[in-house]
TORMARPA-79273 format. One record per atom (N, C-alpha, C): residue in one letter; atom name; x, y, z. Coordinates in steps of 0.001 Angstrom, whole numbers. Layout:
BEGIN
{resn A name CA east X north Y up Z}
...
! end
This chain:
BEGIN
{resn M name N east 44083 north -1420 up 112868}
{resn M name CA east 42977 north -873 up 113620}
{resn M name C east 41688 north -1544 up 113191}
{resn S name N east 40813 north -1819 up 114144}
{resn S name CA east 39556 north -2469 up 113812}
{resn S name C east 38515 north -1448 up 113378}
{resn R name N east 37548 north -1919 up 112620}
{resn R name CA east 36454 north -1065 up 112168}
{resn R name C east 35216 north -1399 up 112986}
{resn T name N east 34472 north -391 up 113365}
{resn T name CA east 33310 north -541 up 114206}
{resn T name C east 32158 north 242 up 113608}
{resn A name N east 30944 north -284 up 113720}
{resn A name CA east 29769 north 463 up 113288}
{resn A name C east 29351 north 1385 up 114414}
{resn T name N east 29011 north 2611 up 114078}
{resn T name CA east 28562 north 3572 up 115084}
{resn T name C east 27504 north 4488 up 114485}
{resn A name N east 26607 north 4953 up 115334}
{resn A name CA east 25604 north 5917 up 114897}
{resn A name C east 26226 north 7303 up 114991}
{resn S name N east 26015 north 8090 up 113959}
{resn S name CA east 26564 north 9446 up 113896}
{resn S name C east 25504 north 10360 up 113306}
{resn S name N east 25679 north 11665 up 113494}
{resn S name CA east 24755 north 12619 up 112884}
{resn S name C east 25525 north 13824 up 112371}
{resn N name N east 24914 north 14517 up 111387}
{resn N name CA east 25537 north 15740 up 110904}
{resn N name C east 25002 north 16911 up 111722}
{resn Y name N east 25813 north 17958 up 111867}
{resn Y name CA east 25460 north 19081 up 112740}
{resn Y name C east 26261 north 20319 up 112358}
{resn Y name N east 25812 north 21466 up 112851}
{resn Y name CA east 26564 north 22709 up 112730}
{resn Y name C east 27391 north 22874 up 114008}
{resn P name N east 28722 north 22848 up 113935}
{resn P name CA east 29521 north 23044 up 115149}
{resn P name C east 29449 north 24494 up 115632}
{resn D name N east 29662 north 24685 up 116944}
{resn D name CA east 29669 north 26034 up 117514}
{resn D name C east 30791 north 26877 up 116910}
{resn S name N east 31919 north 26229 up 116639}
{resn S name CA east 33067 north 26917 up 116045}
{resn S name C east 33627 north 26058 up 114924}
{resn T name N east 33967 north 26678 up 113819}
{resn T name CA east 34560 north 25933 up 112705}
{resn T name C east 36050 north 26215 up 112577}
{resn A name N east 36651 north 26792 up 113616}
{resn A name CA east 38089 north 27070 up 113592}
{resn A name C east 38859 north 25768 up 113402}
{resn G name N east 39662 north 25703 up 112363}
{resn G name CA east 40447 north 24512 up 112075}
{resn G name C east 39674 north 23421 up 111360}
{resn L name N east 38416 north 23676 up 111038}
{resn L name CA east 37578 north 22681 up 110358}
{resn L name C east 37263 north 23168 up 108951}
{resn H name N east 36861 north 22247 up 108097}
{resn H name CA east 36506 north 22588 up 106721}
{resn H name C east 35000 north 22486 up 106554}
{resn G name N east 34374 north 23539 up 106106}
{resn G name CA east 32947 north 23532 up 105843}
{resn G name C east 32109 north 23793 up 107079}
{resn P name N east 30841 north 24177 up 106860}
{resn P name CA east 29975 north 24547 up 107977}
{resn P name C east 29282 north 23364 up 108666}
{resn I name N east 29178 north 22204 up 108011}
{resn I name CA east 28472 north 21048 up 108571}
{resn I name C east 29471 north 19922 up 108796}
{resn H name N east 29334 north 19227 up 109928}
{resn H name CA east 30258 north 18151 up 110275}
{resn H name C east 29511 north 16937 up 110793}
{resn I name N east 30238 north 15839 up 110994}
{resn I name CA east 29675 north 14584 up 111491}
{resn I name C east 30326 north 14263 up 112826}
{resn R name N east 29510 north 13774 up 113780}
{resn R name CA east 30033 north 13339 up 115073}
{resn R name C east 29202 north 12159 up 115571}
{resn P name N east 29771 north 11356 up 116490}
{resn P name CA east 28993 north 10266 up 117081}
{resn P name C east 27825 north 10825 up 117897}
{resn V name N east 26725 north 10086 up 117955}
{resn V name CA east 25605 north 10504 up 118794}
{resn V name C east 25859 north 10027 up 120223}
{resn P name N east 25273 north 10678 up 121215}
{resn P name CA east 25462 north 10255 up 122608}
{resn P name C east 25010 north 8810 up 122817}
{resn G name N east 25705 north 8124 up 123716}
{resn G name CA east 25348 north 6747 up 124044}
{resn G name C east 26084 north 5702 up 123227}
{resn Q name N east 26906 north 6132 up 122293}
{resn Q name CA east 27695 north 5203 up 121484}
{resn Q name C east 29042 north 4975 up 122169}
{resn Q name N east 29842 north 4087 up 121615}
{resn Q name CA east 31129 north 3783 up 122241}
{resn Q name C east 32164 north 4893 up 122098}
{resn F name N east 31921 north 5851 up 121202}
{resn F name CA east 32870 north 6942 up 121001}
{resn F name C east 32302 north 8241 up 121569}
{resn P name N east 33155 north 9102 up 122142}
{resn P name CA east 32661 north 10375 up 122681}
{resn P name C east 32195 north 11314 up 121570}
{resn T name N east 31253 north 12178 up 121906}
{resn T name CA east 30651 north 13068 up 120900}
{resn T name C east 31584 north 14193 up 120447}
{resn H name N east 32708 north 14396 up 121140}
{resn H name CA east 33627 north 15460 up 120707}
{resn H name C east 34500 north 15030 up 119524}
{resn L name N east 34530 north 13731 up 119214}
{resn L name CA east 35341 north 13273 up 118073}
{resn L name C east 34670 north 13652 up 116758}
{resn H name N east 35451 north 14117 up 115823}
{resn H name CA east 34943 north 14394 up 114484}
{resn H name C east 35057 north 13130 up 113651}
{resn V name N east 34175 north 13015 up 112641}
{resn V name CA east 34189 north 11873 up 111729}
{resn V name C east 34554 north 12382 up 110344}
{resn E name N east 35613 north 11814 up 109766}
{resn E name CA east 35977 north 12116 up 108385}
{resn E name C east 35302 north 11070 up 107522}
{resn C name N east 34475 north 11515 up 106555}
{resn C name CA east 33696 north 10568 up 105752}
{resn C name C east 33313 north 11210 up 104419}
{resn S name N east 32423 north 10560 up 103701}
{resn S name CA east 31958 north 11053 up 102408}
{resn S name C east 31359 north 12452 up 102540}
{resn K name N east 31688 north 13325 up 101636}
{resn K name CA east 31158 north 14693 up 101645}
{resn K name C east 29645 north 14711 up 101414}
{resn D name N east 29087 north 13660 up 100823}
{resn D name CA east 27638 north 13597 up 100624}
{resn D name C east 26885 north 13673 up 101951}
{resn L name N east 27493 north 13166 up 103029}
{resn L name CA east 26810 north 13142 up 104317}
{resn L name C east 26689 north 14523 up 104948}
{resn V name N east 27481 north 15480 up 104496}
{resn V name CA east 27393 north 16852 up 105012}
{resn V name C east 26788 north 17801 up 103983}
{resn N name N east 26187 north 17251 up 102943}
{resn N name CA east 25522 north 18056 up 101927}
{resn N name C east 24052 north 18189 up 102327}
{resn P name N east 23603 north 19388 up 102756}
{resn P name CA east 22226 north 19538 up 103234}
{resn P name C east 21163 north 19336 up 102151}
{resn K name N east 21557 north 19378 up 100883}
{resn K name CA east 20602 north 19102 up 99810}
{resn K name C east 20287 north 17608 up 99741}
{resn I name N east 21202 north 16768 up 100232}
{resn I name CA east 21008 north 15316 up 100242}
{resn I name C east 20511 north 14851 up 101610}
{resn H name N east 21164 north 15343 up 102672}
{resn H name CA east 20842 north 14941 up 104048}
{resn H name C east 20713 north 16191 up 104910}
{resn P name N east 19481 north 16553 up 105334}
{resn P name CA east 19311 north 17737 up 106180}
{resn P name C east 20114 north 17606 up 107479}
{resn V name N east 20511 north 18743 up 108043}
{resn V name CA east 21246 north 18737 up 109306}
{resn V name C east 20387 north 18050 up 110364}
{resn G name N east 21007 north 17158 up 111125}
{resn G name CA east 20299 north 16369 up 112127}
{resn G name C east 20064 north 14936 up 111687}
{resn T name N east 20346 north 14627 up 110414}
{resn T name CA east 20196 north 13261 up 109925}
{resn T name C east 21166 north 12349 up 110667}
{resn R name N east 20693 north 11153 up 111044}
{resn R name CA east 21551 north 10173 up 111717}
{resn R name C east 21904 north 9054 up 110749}
{resn F name N east 23136 north 8579 up 110889}
{resn F name CA east 23672 north 7541 up 110008}
{resn F name C east 24281 north 6420 up 110853}
{resn R name N east 24329 north 5238 up 110297}
{resn R name CA east 25141 north 4163 up 110873}
{resn R name C east 26317 north 3998 up 109915}
{resn L name N east 27518 north 4243 up 110451}
{resn L name CA east 28747 north 4218 up 109655}
{resn L name C east 29713 north 3170 up 110182}
{resn R name N east 30538 north 2652 up 109305}
{resn R name CA east 31687 north 1845 up 109720}
{resn R name C east 32845 north 2821 up 109882}
{resn V name N east 33450 north 2843 up 111054}
{resn V name CA east 34518 north 3802 up 111338}
{resn V name C east 35702 north 3101 up 111981}
{resn K name N east 36842 north 3777 up 111932}
{resn K name CA east 38002 north 3340 up 112712}
{resn K name C east 38589 north 4558 up 113401}
{resn L name N east 39008 north 4353 up 114642}
{resn L name CA east 39629 north 5416 up 115418}
{resn L name C east 41059 north 5573 up 114932}
{resn T name N east 41440 north 6787 up 114615}
{resn T name CA east 42776 north 7037 up 114097}
{resn T name C east 43248 north 8397 up 114590}
{resn D name N east 44460 north 8756 up 114260}
{resn D name CA east 44952 north 10089 up 114598}
{resn D name C east 45956 north 10527 up 113545}
{resn R name N east 46102 north 11811 up 113464}
{resn R name CA east 47067 north 12417 up 112568}
{resn R name C east 48155 north 13011 up 113433}
{resn E name N east 49374 north 12907 up 112989}
{resn E name CA east 50478 north 13460 up 113767}
{resn E name C east 50189 north 14906 up 114149}
{resn G name N east 50103 north 15161 up 115440}
{resn G name CA east 49864 north 16508 up 115921}
{resn G name C east 48431 north 16983 up 115799}
{resn G name N east 47548 north 16150 up 115248}
{resn G name CA east 46178 north 16596 up 115019}
{resn G name C east 45147 north 16010 up 115957}
{resn G name N east 45513 north 15030 up 116755}
{resn G name CA east 44560 north 14427 up 117677}
{resn G name C east 43736 north 13320 up 117050}
{resn E name N east 42951 north 12656 up 117883}
{resn E name CA east 42151 north 11521 up 117425}
{resn E name C east 40901 north 11974 up 116674}
{resn F name N east 40473 north 11141 up 115731}
{resn F name CA east 39221 north 11346 up 115016}
{resn F name C east 38773 north 9997 up 114488}
{resn L name N east 37547 north 9933 up 114019}
{resn L name CA east 37020 north 8712 up 113423}
{resn L name C east 37073 north 8845 up 111914}
{resn Y name N east 37482 north 7770 up 111245}
{resn Y name CA east 37594 north 7781 up 109789}
{resn Y name C east 36643 north 6746 up 109213}
{resn S name N east 35855 north 7149 up 108226}
{resn S name CA east 34972 north 6239 up 107503}
{resn S name C east 35265 north 6399 up 106014}
{resn Y name N east 35795 north 5363 up 105398}
{resn Y name CA east 36133 north 5388 up 103973}
{resn Y name C east 34874 north 5690 up 103160}
{resn F name N east 34976 north 6595 up 102186}
{resn F name CA east 33804 north 7034 up 101433}
{resn F name C east 33121 north 5898 up 100678}
{resn G name N east 33831 north 4799 up 100424}
{resn G name CA east 33246 north 3671 up 99707}
{resn G name C east 32544 north 2655 up 100601}
{resn W name N east 32700 north 2797 up 101931}
{resn W name CA east 32015 north 1881 up 102853}
{resn W name C east 30522 north 2185 up 102870}
{resn P name N east 29705 north 1161 up 103122}
{resn P name CA east 28247 north 1389 up 103136}
{resn P name C east 27823 north 2311 up 104285}
{resn V name N east 26774 north 3091 up 104019}
{resn V name CA east 26203 north 4008 up 104993}
{resn V name C east 24715 north 3715 up 105067}
{resn E name N east 24186 north 3622 up 106274}
{resn E name CA east 22750 north 3429 up 106462}
{resn E name C east 22186 north 4715 up 107058}
{resn V name N east 21167 north 5283 up 106416}
{resn V name CA east 20475 north 6445 up 106975}
{resn V name C east 19491 north 5899 up 107993}
{resn V name N east 19653 north 6301 up 109255}
{resn V name CA east 18835 north 5772 up 110339}
{resn V name C east 17609 north 6642 up 110576}
{resn E name N east 17787 north 7968 up 110503}
{resn E name CA east 16715 north 8891 up 110849}
{resn E name C east 16984 north 10245 up 110215}
{resn R name N east 15945 north 10860 up 109692}
{resn R name CA east 16066 north 12212 up 109125}
{resn R name C east 15344 north 13196 up 110000}
! end
């Protein structure tokens, strides 16, 4: 699978059913990935003490899926992250 840079932001989802934690990452509108996809990445990006909710990032991601779990974007925690906007 290829890796692509995409802009993403942290947010409070309407429902956390089946999700871990209250803050999550998703692509921002206008990017190549739909905004309903979740991004699995470094936990630092969902820590509001480090990055307030609404912060935008440029991440390297790859589209992947888990058996029975559906598609999501994966960003290895060691890949570089650029904070675009707070």
